TORKOL-4160 file (C-alpha; in steps of 0.2 Angstrom, whole numbers, padded with zeros to 4 digits, m for minus):
466
<pt num="1" X="0122" Y="0043" Z="0208"/>
<pt num="2" X="0120" Y="0060" Z="0206"/>
<pt num="3" X="0132" Y="0063" Z="0190"/>
<pt num="4" X="0123" Y="0061" Z="0174"/>
<pt num="5" X="0126" Y="0044" Z="0166"/>
<pt num="6" X="0132" Y="0054" Z="0148"/>
<pt num="7" X="0145" Y="0061" Z="0157"/>
<pt num="8" X="0164" Y="0053" Z="0159"/>
<pt num="9" X="0170" Y="0048" Z="0175"/>
<pt num="10" X="0190" Y="0042" Z="0175"/>
<pt num="11" X="0196" Y="0033" Z="0190"/>
<pt num="12" X="0216" Y="0035" Z="0195"/>
<pt num="13" X="0223" Y="0018" Z="0202"/>
<pt num="14" X="0210" Y="0007" Z="0192"/>
<pt num="15" X="0219" Y="m0005" Z="0190"/>
<pt num="16" X="0219" Y="m0009" Z="0210"/>
<pt num="17" X="0207" Y="m0024" Z="0214"/>
<pt num="18" X="0193" Y="m0012" Z="0224"/>
<pt num="19" X="0194" Y="0001" Z="0209"/>
<pt num="20" X="0191" Y="m0012" Z="0197"/>
<pt num="21" X="0177" Y="m0018" Z="0205"/>
<pt num="22" X="0170" Y="0000" Z="0208"/>
<pt num="23" X="0173" Y="0002" Z="0187"/>
<pt num="24" X="0165" Y="m0013" Z="0183"/>
<pt num="25" X="0149" Y="m0010" Z="0195"/>
<pt num="26" X="0149" Y="0008" Z="0188"/>
<pt num="27" X="0152" Y="0004" Z="0167"/>
<pt num="28" X="0138" Y="m0012" Z="0174"/>
<pt num="29" X="0126" Y="0003" Z="0177"/>
<pt num="30" X="0126" Y="0012" Z="0163"/>
<pt num="31" X="0140" Y="0024" Z="0167"/>
<pt num="32" X="0154" Y="0030" Z="0155"/>
<pt num="33" X="0170" Y="0023" Z="0164"/>
<pt num="34" X="0188" Y="0027" Z="0160"/>
<pt num="35" X="0205" Y="0025" Z="0170"/>
<pt num="36" X="0223" Y="0024" Z="0171"/>
<pt num="37" X="0236" Y="0016" Z="0181"/>
<pt num="38" X="0255" Y="0012" Z="0182"/>
<pt num="39" X="0257" Y="m0002" Z="0173"/>
<pt num="40" X="0247" Y="m0018" Z="0166"/>
<pt num="41" X="0238" Y="m0031" Z="0178"/>
<pt num="42" X="0225" Y="m0045" Z="0174"/>
<pt num="43" X="0213" Y="m0033" Z="0184"/>
<pt num="44" X="0215" Y="m0023" Z="0168"/>
<pt num="45" X="0214" Y="m0034" Z="0155"/>
<pt num="46" X="0199" Y="m0039" Z="0163"/>
<pt num="47" X="0191" Y="m0021" Z="0163"/>
<pt num="48" X="0196" Y="m0023" Z="0146"/>
<pt num="49" X="0188" Y="m0036" Z="0141"/>
<pt num="50" X="0174" Y="m0027" Z="0147"/>
<pt num="51" X="0178" Y="m0012" Z="0133"/>
<pt num="52" X="0181" Y="m0001" Z="0147"/>
<pt num="53" X="0197" Y="0012" Z="0142"/>
<pt num="54" X="0211" Y="0009" Z="0151"/>
<pt num="55" X="0227" Y="0022" Z="0151"/>
<pt num="56" X="0245" Y="0015" Z="0156"/>
<pt num="57" X="0254" Y="0029" Z="0164"/>
<pt num="58" X="0245" Y="0044" Z="0172"/>
<pt num="59" X="0245" Y="0058" Z="0162"/>
<pt num="60" X="0236" Y="0074" Z="0161"/>
<pt num="61" X="0229" Y="0068" Z="0142"/>
<pt num="62" X="0219" Y="0056" Z="0151"/>
<pt num="63" X="0208" Y="0069" Z="0157"/>
<pt num="64" X="0200" Y="0075" Z="0140"/>
<pt num="65" X="0181" Y="0076" Z="0142"/>
<pt num="66" X="0183" Y="0068" Z="0161"/>
<pt num="67" X="0166" Y="0075" Z="0170"/>
<pt num="68" X="0171" Y="0067" Z="0190"/>
<pt num="69" X="0190" Y="0058" Z="0196"/>
<pt num="70" X="0186" Y="0045" Z="0208"/>
<pt num="71" X="0204" Y="0042" Z="0218"/>
<pt num="72" X="0209" Y="0025" Z="0229"/>
<pt num="73" X="0218" Y="0028" Z="0245"/>
<pt num="74" X="0234" Y="0023" Z="0235"/>
<pt num="75" X="0233" Y="0039" Z="0225"/>
<pt num="76" X="0246" Y="0054" Z="0234"/>
<pt num="77" X="0238" Y="0071" Z="0233"/>
<pt num="78" X="0255" Y="0074" Z="0223"/>
<pt num="79" X="0247" Y="0062" Z="0209"/>
<pt num="80" X="0250" Y="0072" Z="0191"/>
<pt num="81" X="0231" Y="0067" Z="0186"/>
<pt num="82" X="0223" Y="0073" Z="0204"/>
<pt num="83" X="0232" Y="0088" Z="0206"/>
<pt num="84" X="0226" Y="0095" Z="0185"/>
<pt num="85" X="0209" Y="0089" Z="0189"/>
<pt num="86" X="0208" Y="0100" Z="0205"/>
<pt num="87" X="0216" Y="0114" Z="0199"/>
<pt num="88" X="0203" Y="0115" Z="0182"/>
<pt num="89" X="0190" Y="0114" Z="0197"/>
<pt num="90" X="0184" Y="0095" Z="0189"/>
<pt num="91" X="0176" Y="0086" Z="0205"/>
<pt num="92" X="0188" Y="0076" Z="0211"/>
<pt num="93" X="0184" Y="0059" Z="0228"/>
<pt num="94" X="0190" Y="0046" Z="0234"/>
<pt num="95" X="0185" Y="0029" Z="0233"/>
<pt num="96" X="0174" Y="0028" Z="0248"/>
<pt num="97" X="0163" Y="0040" Z="0242"/>
<pt num="98" X="0158" Y="0034" Z="0226"/>
<pt num="99" X="0156" Y="0016" Z="0237"/>
<pt num="100" X="0147" Y="0025" Z="0250"/>
<pt num="101" X="0134" Y="0030" Z="0236"/>
<pt num="102" X="0132" Y="0014" Z="0227"/>
<pt num="103" X="0129" Y="0005" Z="0241"/>
<pt num="104" X="0116" Y="0018" Z="0245"/>
<pt num="105" X="0106" Y="0009" Z="0230"/>
<pt num="106" X="0103" Y="m0008" Z="0239"/>
<pt num="107" X="0102" Y="m0018" Z="0254"/>
<pt num="108" X="0117" Y="m0020" Z="0260"/>
<pt num="109" X="0125" Y="m0032" Z="0272"/>
<pt num="110" X="0145" Y="m0026" Z="0274"/>
<pt num="111" X="0155" Y="m0036" Z="0280"/>
<pt num="112" X="0172" Y="m0032" Z="0291"/>
<pt num="113" X="0185" Y="m0037" Z="0304"/>
<pt num="114" X="0205" Y="m0039" Z="0304"/>
<pt num="115" X="0205" Y="m0053" Z="0294"/>
<pt num="116" X="0192" Y="m0067" Z="0283"/>
<pt num="117" X="0182" Y="m0052" Z="0279"/>
<pt num="118" X="0186" Y="m0057" Z="0257"/>
<pt num="119" X="0180" Y="m0075" Z="0263"/>
<pt num="120" X="0166" Y="m0071" Z="0272"/>
<pt num="121" X="0160" Y="m0059" Z="0259"/>
<pt num="122" X="0165" Y="m0071" Z="0242"/>
<pt num="123" X="0154" Y="m0087" Z="0254"/>
<pt num="124" X="0137" Y="m0074" Z="0258"/>
<pt num="125" X="0139" Y="m0069" Z="0241"/>
<pt num="126" X="0140" Y="m0086" Z="0234"/>
<pt num="127" X="0126" Y="m0092" Z="0244"/>
<pt num="128" X="0114" Y="m0079" Z="0240"/>
<pt num="129" X="0118" Y="m0080" Z="0223"/>
<pt num="130" X="0117" Y="m0100" Z="0220"/>
<pt num="131" X="0097" Y="m0095" Z="0232"/>
<pt num="132" X="0093" Y="m0084" Z="0216"/>
<pt num="133" X="0093" Y="m0068" Z="0226"/>
<pt num="134" X="0104" Y="m0059" Z="0212"/>
<pt num="135" X="0114" Y="m0049" Z="0222"/>
<pt num="136" X="0126" Y="m0036" Z="0220"/>
<pt num="137" X="0145" Y="m0039" Z="0226"/>
<pt num="138" X="0159" Y="m0030" Z="0226"/>
<pt num="139" X="0172" Y="m0040" Z="0235"/>
<pt num="140" X="0193" Y="m0039" Z="0240"/>
<pt num="141" X="0197" Y="m0054" Z="0231"/>
<pt num="142" X="0194" Y="m0066" Z="0216"/>
<pt num="143" X="0177" Y="m0076" Z="0217"/>
<pt num="144" X="0184" Y="m0092" Z="0209"/>
<pt num="145" X="0166" Y="m0094" Z="0203"/>
<pt num="146" X="0166" Y="m0077" Z="0195"/>
<pt num="147" X="0184" Y="m0074" Z="0189"/>
<pt num="148" X="0179" Y="m0058" Z="0197"/>
<pt num="149" X="0179" Y="m0047" Z="0214"/>
<pt num="150" X="0163" Y="m0039" Z="0209"/>
<pt num="151" X="0144" Y="m0043" Z="0201"/>
<pt num="152" X="0130" Y="m0033" Z="0196"/>
<pt num="153" X="0114" Y="m0040" Z="0202"/>
<pt num="154" X="0095" Y="m0036" Z="0200"/>
<pt num="155" X="0091" Y="m0041" Z="0216"/>
<pt num="156" X="0088" Y="m0030" Z="0231"/>
<pt num="157" X="0104" Y="m0035" Z="0241"/>
<pt num="158" X="0122" Y="m0029" Z="0239"/>
<pt num="159" X="0136" Y="m0039" Z="0250"/>
<pt num="160" X="0153" Y="m0029" Z="0251"/>
<pt num="161" X="0168" Y="m0031" Z="0258"/>
<pt num="162" X="0171" Y="m0016" Z="0269"/>
<pt num="163" X="0188" Y="m0010" Z="0273"/>
<pt num="164" X="0194" Y="m0004" Z="0290"/>
<pt num="165" X="0211" Y="m0002" Z="0287"/>
<pt num="166" X="0207" Y="0017" Z="0283"/>
<pt num="167" X="0191" Y="0019" Z="0292"/>
<pt num="168" X="0182" Y="0023" Z="0276"/>
<pt num="169" X="0172" Y="0008" Z="0282"/>
<pt num="170" X="0162" Y="0018" Z="0293"/>
<pt num="171" X="0154" Y="0029" Z="0277"/>
<pt num="172" X="0146" Y="0013" Z="0274"/>
<pt num="173" X="0127" Y="0010" Z="0278"/>
<pt num="174" X="0121" Y="m0005" Z="0278"/>
<pt num="175" X="0107" Y="m0018" Z="0284"/>
<pt num="176" X="0115" Y="m0029" Z="0291"/>
<pt num="177" X="0133" Y="m0027" Z="0295"/>
<pt num="178" X="0146" Y="m0043" Z="0302"/>
<pt num="179" X="0162" Y="m0040" Z="0310"/>
<pt num="180" X="0173" Y="m0057" Z="0308"/>
<pt num="181" X="0186" Y="m0053" Z="0322"/>
<pt num="182" X="0195" Y="m0038" Z="0327"/>
<pt num="183" X="0217" Y="m0038" Z="0329"/>
<pt num="184" X="0230" Y="m0025" Z="0334"/>
<pt num="185" X="0231" Y="m0021" Z="0313"/>
<pt num="186" X="0234" Y="m0002" Z="0301"/>
<pt num="187" X="0239" Y="0004" Z="0320"/>
<pt num="188" X="0249" Y="0018" Z="0308"/>
<pt num="189" X="0232" Y="0025" Z="0302"/>
<pt num="190" X="0225" Y="0024" Z="0321"/>
<pt num="191" X="0240" Y="0028" Z="0330"/>
<pt num="192" X="0231" Y="0017" Z="0343"/>
<pt num="193" X="0222" Y="m0001" Z="0346"/>
<pt num="194" X="0210" Y="0009" Z="0355"/>
<pt num="195" X="0204" Y="0020" Z="0342"/>
<pt num="196" X="0203" Y="0006" Z="0332"/>
<pt num="197" X="0191" Y="m0001" Z="0344"/>
<pt num="198" X="0182" Y="0014" Z="0347"/>
<pt num="199" X="0178" Y="0012" Z="0325"/>
<pt num="200" X="0172" Y="m0004" Z="0326"/>
<pt num="201" X="0160" Y="m0001" Z="0340"/>
<pt num="202" X="0153" Y="0015" Z="0328"/>
<pt num="203" X="0151" Y="0002" Z="0313"/>
<pt num="204" X="0143" Y="m0008" Z="0323"/>
<pt num="205" X="0129" Y="0002" Z="0329"/>
<pt num="206" X="0127" Y="0012" Z="0316"/>
<pt num="207" X="0115" Y="m0001" Z="0307"/>
<pt num="208" X="0098" Y="0005" Z="0307"/>
<pt num="209" X="0085" Y="m0002" Z="0320"/>
<pt num="210" X="0075" Y="m0015" Z="0308"/>
<pt num="211" X="0093" Y="m0022" Z="0305"/>
<pt num="212" X="0108" Y="m0032" Z="0315"/>
<pt num="213" X="0125" Y="m0033" Z="0318"/>
<pt num="214" X="0132" Y="m0052" Z="0317"/>
<pt num="215" X="0148" Y="m0055" Z="0326"/>
<pt num="216" X="0160" Y="m0066" Z="0332"/>
<pt num="217" X="0160" Y="m0070" Z="0350"/>
<pt num="218" X="0173" Y="m0078" Z="0352"/>
<pt num="219" X="0185" Y="m0065" Z="0349"/>
<pt num="220" X="0189" Y="m0057" Z="0366"/>
<pt num="221" X="0188" Y="m0038" Z="0358"/>
<pt num="222" X="0172" Y="m0039" Z="0352"/>
<pt num="223" X="0164" Y="m0048" Z="0366"/>
<pt num="224" X="0170" Y="m0032" Z="0378"/>
<pt num="225" X="0163" Y="m0020" Z="0365"/>
<pt num="226" X="0145" Y="m0028" Z="0363"/>
<pt num="227" X="0144" Y="m0031" Z="0382"/>
<pt num="228" X="0140" Y="m0014" Z="0383"/>
<pt num="229" X="0127" Y="m0010" Z="0369"/>
<pt num="230" X="0110" Y="m0010" Z="0371"/>
<pt num="231" X="0103" Y="m0001" Z="0356"/>
<pt num="232" X="0107" Y="m0012" Z="0341"/>
<pt num="233" X="0102" Y="m0030" Z="0339"/>
<pt num="234" X="0117" Y="m0042" Z="0340"/>
<pt num="235" X="0119" Y="m0060" Z="0334"/>
<pt num="236" X="0132" Y="m0069" Z="0340"/>
<pt num="237" X="0142" Y="m0082" Z="0332"/>
<pt num="238" X="0159" Y="m0095" Z="0336"/>
<pt num="239" X="0163" Y="m0113" Z="0342"/>
<pt num="240" X="0159" Y="m0106" Z="0364"/>
<pt num="241" X="0143" Y="m0110" Z="0370"/>
<pt num="242" X="0137" Y="m0092" Z="0373"/>
<pt num="243" X="0133" Y="m0089" Z="0355"/>
<pt num="244" X="0117" Y="m0091" Z="0345"/>
<pt num="245" X="0124" Y="m0100" Z="0331"/>
<pt num="246" X="0139" Y="m0109" Z="0335"/>
<pt num="247" X="0148" Y="m0124" Z="0327"/>
<pt num="248" X="0150" Y="m0141" Z="0338"/>
<pt num="249" X="0159" Y="m0161" Z="0331"/>
<pt num="250" X="0170" Y="m0151" Z="0319"/>
<pt num="251" X="0181" Y="m0163" Z="0308"/>
<pt num="252" X="0192" Y="m0165" Z="0293"/>
<pt num="253" X="0190" Y="m0174" Z="0276"/>
<pt num="254" X="0197" Y="m0174" Z="0259"/>
<pt num="255" X="0200" Y="m0157" Z="0262"/>
<pt num="256" X="0185" Y="m0152" Z="0267"/>
<pt num="257" X="0175" Y="m0149" Z="0285"/>
<pt num="258" X="0161" Y="m0156" Z="0291"/>
<pt num="259" X="0152" Y="m0149" Z="0309"/>
<pt num="260" X="0135" Y="m0148" Z="0315"/>
<pt num="261" X="0127" Y="m0131" Z="0319"/>
<pt num="262" X="0117" Y="m0125" Z="0333"/>
<pt num="263" X="0106" Y="m0112" Z="0331"/>
<pt num="264" X="0098" Y="m0102" Z="0347"/>
<pt num="265" X="0081" Y="m0094" Z="0343"/>
<pt num="266" X="0074" Y="m0078" Z="0351"/>
<pt num="267" X="0064" Y="m0089" Z="0363"/>
<pt num="268" X="0082" Y="m0095" Z="0367"/>
<pt num="269" X="0076" Y="m0111" Z="0360"/>
<pt num="270" X="0090" Y="m0122" Z="0353"/>
<pt num="271" X="0089" Y="m0132" Z="0338"/>
<pt num="272" X="0101" Y="m0144" Z="0330"/>
<pt num="273" X="0109" Y="m0147" Z="0312"/>
<pt num="274" X="0120" Y="m0160" Z="0307"/>
<pt num="275" X="0132" Y="m0161" Z="0294"/>
<pt num="276" X="0137" Y="m0145" Z="0286"/>
<pt num="277" X="0150" Y="m0147" Z="0273"/>
<pt num="278" X="0162" Y="m0132" Z="0268"/>
<pt num="279" X="0176" Y="m0136" Z="0256"/>
<pt num="280" X="0186" Y="m0126" Z="0266"/>
<pt num="281" X="0202" Y="m0129" Z="0279"/>
<pt num="282" X="0203" Y="m0125" Z="0297"/>
<pt num="283" X="0192" Y="m0119" Z="0312"/>
<pt num="284" X="0194" Y="m0100" Z="0304"/>
<pt num="285" X="0185" Y="m0106" Z="0290"/>
<pt num="286" X="0170" Y="m0114" Z="0300"/>
<pt num="287" X="0169" Y="m0094" Z="0307"/>
<pt num="288" X="0167" Y="m0089" Z="0292"/>
<pt num="289" X="0153" Y="m0101" Z="0287"/>
<pt num="290" X="0144" Y="m0097" Z="0303"/>
<pt num="291" X="0144" Y="m0080" Z="0299"/>
<pt num="292" X="0137" Y="m0084" Z="0282"/>
<pt num="293" X="0124" Y="m0096" Z="0292"/>
<pt num="294" X="0118" Y="m0080" Z="0301"/>
<pt num="295" X="0118" Y="m0070" Z="0287"/>
<pt num="296" X="0108" Y="m0080" Z="0275"/>
<pt num="297" X="0095" Y="m0083" Z="0290"/>
<pt num="298" X="0090" Y="m0063" Z="0290"/>
<pt num="299" X="0089" Y="m0062" Z="0273"/>
<pt num="300" X="0075" Y="m0074" Z="0273"/>
<pt num="301" X="0084" Y="m0090" Z="0267"/>
<pt num="302" X="0078" Y="m0107" Z="0273"/>
<pt num="303" X="0093" Y="m0118" Z="0283"/>
<pt num="304" X="0089" Y="m0133" Z="0270"/>
<pt num="305" X="0094" Y="m0120" Z="0257"/>
<pt num="306" X="0109" Y="m0113" Z="0267"/>
<pt num="307" X="0115" Y="m0130" Z="0269"/>
<pt num="308" X="0114" Y="m0137" Z="0252"/>
<pt num="309" X="0122" Y="m0120" Z="0242"/>
<pt num="310" X="0137" Y="m0116" Z="0256"/>
<pt num="311" X="0143" Y="m0134" Z="0251"/>
<pt num="312" X="0149" Y="m0130" Z="0233"/>
<pt num="313" X="0159" Y="m0114" Z="0239"/>
<pt num="314" X="0174" Y="m0113" Z="0225"/>
<pt num="315" X="0186" Y="m0102" Z="0235"/>
<pt num="316" X="0193" Y="m0085" Z="0233"/>
<pt num="317" X="0209" Y="m0083" Z="0225"/>
<pt num="318" X="0224" Y="m0084" Z="0234"/>
<pt num="319" X="0217" Y="m0089" Z="0249"/>
<pt num="320" X="0224" Y="m0109" Z="0250"/>
<pt num="321" X="0223" Y="m0109" Z="0231"/>
<pt num="322" X="0232" Y="m0124" Z="0224"/>
<pt num="323" X="0243" Y="m0119" Z="0209"/>
<pt num="324" X="0248" Y="m0138" Z="0206"/>
<pt num="325" X="0256" Y="m0154" Z="0210"/>
<pt num="326" X="0273" Y="m0163" Z="0203"/>
<pt num="327" X="0276" Y="m0179" Z="0209"/>
<pt num="328" X="0275" Y="m0178" Z="0230"/>
<pt num="329" X="0277" Y="m0159" Z="0231"/>
<pt num="330" X="0260" Y="m0148" Z="0232"/>
<pt num="331" X="0261" Y="m0129" Z="0230"/>
<pt num="332" X="0249" Y="m0120" Z="0238"/>
<pt num="333" X="0246" Y="m0099" Z="0237"/>
<pt num="334" X="0239" Y="m0089" Z="0251"/>
<pt num="335" X="0237" Y="m0071" Z="0255"/>
<pt num="336" X="0239" Y="m0070" Z="0274"/>
<pt num="337" X="0252" Y="m0059" Z="0279"/>
<pt num="338" X="0246" Y="m0055" Z="0298"/>
<pt num="339" X="0254" Y="m0067" Z="0312"/>
<pt num="340" X="0235" Y="m0072" Z="0316"/>
<pt num="341" X="0231" Y="m0078" Z="0298"/>
<pt num="342" X="0249" Y="m0085" Z="0296"/>
<pt num="343" X="0244" Y="m0097" Z="0312"/>
<pt num="344" X="0227" Y="m0098" Z="0306"/>
<pt num="345" X="0232" Y="m0105" Z="0288"/>
<pt num="346" X="0247" Y="m0118" Z="0293"/>
<pt num="347" X="0234" Y="m0124" Z="0307"/>
<pt num="348" X="0222" Y="m0127" Z="0295"/>
<pt num="349" X="0235" Y="m0137" Z="0282"/>
<pt num="350" X="0241" Y="m0146" Z="0295"/>
<pt num="351" X="0227" Y="m0151" Z="0301"/>
<pt num="352" X="0220" Y="m0157" Z="0283"/>
<pt num="353" X="0238" Y="m0165" Z="0278"/>
<pt num="354" X="0242" Y="m0173" Z="0295"/>
<pt num="355" X="0257" Y="m0182" Z="0286"/>
<pt num="356" X="0265" Y="m0168" Z="0275"/>
<pt num="357" X="0278" Y="m0162" Z="0279"/>
<pt num="358" X="0276" Y="m0142" Z="0276"/>
<pt num="359" X="0285" Y="m0128" Z="0271"/>
<pt num="360" X="0282" Y="m0110" Z="0273"/>
<pt num="361" X="0289" Y="m0098" Z="0259"/>
<pt num="362" X="0286" Y="m0080" Z="0269"/>
<pt num="363" X="0286" Y="m0064" Z="0262"/>
<pt num="364" X="0286" Y="m0052" Z="0277"/>
<pt num="365" X="0274" Y="m0038" Z="0271"/>
<pt num="366" X="0281" Y="m0018" Z="0279"/>
<pt num="367" X="0292" Y="m0015" Z="0290"/>
<pt num="368" X="0281" Y="m0007" Z="0302"/>
<pt num="369" X="0272" Y="m0023" Z="0304"/>
<pt num="370" X="0284" Y="m0034" Z="0308"/>
<pt num="371" X="0294" Y="m0024" Z="0322"/>
<pt num="372" X="0275" Y="m0020" Z="0329"/>
<pt num="373" X="0269" Y="m0037" Z="0328"/>
<pt num="374" X="0290" Y="m0046" Z="0330"/>
<pt num="375" X="0283" Y="m0058" Z="0346"/>
<pt num="376" X="0267" Y="m0064" Z="0338"/>
<pt num="377" X="0276" Y="m0065" Z="0319"/>
<pt num="378" X="0288" Y="m0075" Z="0331"/>
<pt num="379" X="0277" Y="m0088" Z="0337"/>
<pt num="380" X="0266" Y="m0089" Z="0321"/>
<pt num="381" X="0276" Y="m0106" Z="0311"/>
<pt num="382" X="0273" Y="m0116" Z="0325"/>
<pt num="383" X="0262" Y="m0127" Z="0311"/>
<pt num="384" X="0277" Y="m0130" Z="0298"/>
<pt num="385" X="0292" Y="m0141" Z="0298"/>
<pt num="386" X="0301" Y="m0126" Z="0290"/>
<pt num="387" X="0300" Y="m0107" Z="0286"/>
<pt num="388" X="0309" Y="m0099" Z="0275"/>
<pt num="389" X="0309" Y="m0081" Z="0276"/>
<pt num="390" X="0310" Y="m0068" Z="0263"/>
<pt num="391" X="0316" Y="m0049" Z="0259"/>
<pt num="392" X="0303" Y="m0038" Z="0266"/>
<pt num="393" X="0288" Y="m0029" Z="0253"/>
<pt num="394" X="0291" Y="m0012" Z="0259"/>
<pt num="395" X="0274" Y="m0008" Z="0251"/>
<pt num="396" X="0285" Y="0010" Z="0250"/>
<pt num="397" X="0291" Y="0011" Z="0268"/>
<pt num="398" X="0310" Y="0015" Z="0272"/>
<pt num="399" X="0319" Y="0002" Z="0282"/>
<pt num="400" X="0323" Y="0005" Z="0300"/>
<pt num="401" X="0339" Y="0010" Z="0305"/>
<pt num="402" X="0340" Y="m0006" Z="0317"/>
<pt num="403" X="0332" Y="m0017" Z="0307"/>
<pt num="404" X="0340" Y="m0035" Z="0304"/>
<pt num="405" X="0330" Y="m0048" Z="0292"/>
<pt num="406" X="0342" Y="m0059" Z="0304"/>
<pt num="407" X="0331" Y="m0056" Z="0318"/>
<pt num="408" X="0315" Y="m0062" Z="0314"/>
<pt num="409" X="0323" Y="m0078" Z="0306"/>
<pt num="410" X="0332" Y="m0083" Z="0323"/>
<pt num="411" X="0315" Y="m0078" Z="0331"/>
<pt num="412" X="0304" Y="m0090" Z="0321"/>
<pt num="413" X="0316" Y="m0105" Z="0323"/>
<pt num="414" X="0317" Y="m0100" Z="0343"/>
<pt num="415" X="0299" Y="m0096" Z="0344"/>
<pt num="416" X="0290" Y="m0105" Z="0332"/>
<pt num="417" X="0301" Y="m0120" Z="0338"/>
<pt num="418" X="0304" Y="m0125" Z="0319"/>
<pt num="419" X="0318" Y="m0125" Z="0309"/>
<pt num="420" X="0320" Y="m0108" Z="0299"/>
<pt num="421" X="0333" Y="m0102" Z="0284"/>
<pt num="422" X="0335" Y="m0087" Z="0272"/>
<pt num="423" X="0324" Y="m0088" Z="0254"/>
<pt num="424" X="0336" Y="m0080" Z="0239"/>
<pt num="425" X="0328" Y="m0089" Z="0225"/>
<pt num="426" X="0318" Y="m0104" Z="0222"/>
<pt num="427" X="0332" Y="m0112" Z="0218"/>
<pt num="428" X="0334" Y="m0112" Z="0236"/>
<pt num="429" X="0317" Y="m0123" Z="0239"/>
<pt num="430" X="0323" Y="m0133" Z="0226"/>
<pt num="431" X="0339" Y="m0139" Z="0239"/>
<pt num="432" X="0327" Y="m0138" Z="0253"/>
<pt num="433" X="0314" Y="m0149" Z="0246"/>
<pt num="434" X="0327" Y="m0162" Z="0242"/>
<pt num="435" X="0328" Y="m0167" Z="0263"/>
<pt num="436" X="0312" Y="m0171" Z="0265"/>
<pt num="437" X="0305" Y="m0187" Z="0263"/>
<pt num="438" X="0287" Y="m0191" Z="0257"/>
<pt num="439" X="0275" Y="m0179" Z="0253"/>
<pt num="440" X="0276" Y="m0162" Z="0253"/>
<pt num="441" X="0268" Y="m0146" Z="0255"/>
<pt num="442" X="0274" Y="m0130" Z="0251"/>
<pt num="443" X="0266" Y="m0112" Z="0255"/>
<pt num="444" X="0270" Y="m0097" Z="0250"/>
<pt num="445" X="0263" Y="m0084" Z="0260"/>
<pt num="446" X="0260" Y="m0064" Z="0260"/>
<pt num="447" X="0254" Y="m0049" Z="0251"/>
<pt num="448" X="0266" Y="m0043" Z="0241"/>
<pt num="449" X="0273" Y="m0051" Z="0223"/>
<pt num="450" X="0275" Y="m0070" Z="0232"/>
<pt num="451" X="0262" Y="m0075" Z="0223"/>
<pt num="452" X="0273" Y="m0075" Z="0206"/>
<pt num="453" X="0284" Y="m0084" Z="0215"/>
<pt num="454" X="0274" Y="m0101" Z="0218"/>
<pt num="455" X="0269" Y="m0103" Z="0201"/>
<pt num="456" X="0287" Y="m0099" Z="0194"/>
<pt num="457" X="0293" Y="m0113" Z="0205"/>
<pt num="458" X="0276" Y="m0125" Z="0200"/>
<pt num="459" X="0285" Y="m0121" Z="0182"/>
<pt num="460" X="0303" Y="m0127" Z="0189"/>
<pt num="461" X="0296" Y="m0140" Z="0197"/>
<pt num="462" X="0288" Y="m0146" Z="0180"/>
<pt num="463" X="0305" Y="m0144" Z="0173"/>
<pt num="464" X="0316" Y="m0152" Z="0186"/>
<pt num="465" X="0304" Y="m0167" Z="0189"/>
<pt num="466" X="0293" Y="m0170" Z="0174"/>
């Protein structure tokens, strides 16, 4: 790193999941770190427990004796701390810049994709850690077995979630790149799906000659991109026959998924390995596991070690997180907020709990996403028995003039062929639950504050039934 360790680094927006991770890594490396954010949250409490100073509220007083300012993409140029730093010629750089410098310190595995990158990053980190590789980890979600999204390791490898939302993943130099899938997402930044695919093409091809790109060949967009790539070593994974690593005989038992894998070596010879097990449900998680297996093999791990370590994965916060069970009612919290994610999560739930009633409580995230993917959202809930739709979590966007939540509710009922209604508060869920008999799973879906509703509802249920 270019900055002297005795100098003070100030992080604006330090409470975010990505920025709090950067703060932890810098602190672990011996740099002097502090930061500010608008409100207290669990990430800030975690940082304070590590003796990292965090100011609540943005103020010019926070920048006393600061030598470098780092800011997240969520921080506007009008932020008073950022404006002051620039006016006083205090070096000010975005998160992507500091992350790219951190990545350069290790051999890096960068995981990107429209969906599944947080779970895949966590799986890779877990397997390498349990194999005594001691990797450094920078993830976009809390890894349950660590209780944090980052870990500073003494080994030569770094595993990092590469965020494609604002193109900054292209600033990361990696030895191994992973692309889980490509979908129509973040078009507010890219302006067109074509531009998004061009960025992924660059991400895949910028690995060095001694590295490789590991990609899900089942995804049609990835398949088309790699068909024109001749300069990069490509390793393909998926469920189809034309993959280098593929899964077969997939079955679910006791909230675990078991499958066999076929691995094609460089001489095109195929070896079969039976009964891999992951404590996750859904075929989408099998794909995440295949990406992990491919990465682990390319870091030198033996297949027997990978099979042993992958089975004890503890999961990621807000990825099918079990909040609690009261009598016959199970409550699940999940981050899914894109139609593809929602469809995959609900299908995985239905496959693992075929006899359960399945209620989805969905908080739409961003008006622009709901409008641009109206057709896809309408058809994403077909695996559920009832969908409750809440008001849109706008994330700062203005409500379009002609937007009507009622249209989304009706379209879900029509296209997903399931019952659909409004979510008003948790009492409305209680009224609905009384209409079902037998075991019921209620999954809270979204990227806003819906996770709080899940835990509040669990408390409500305990008071009502226990």
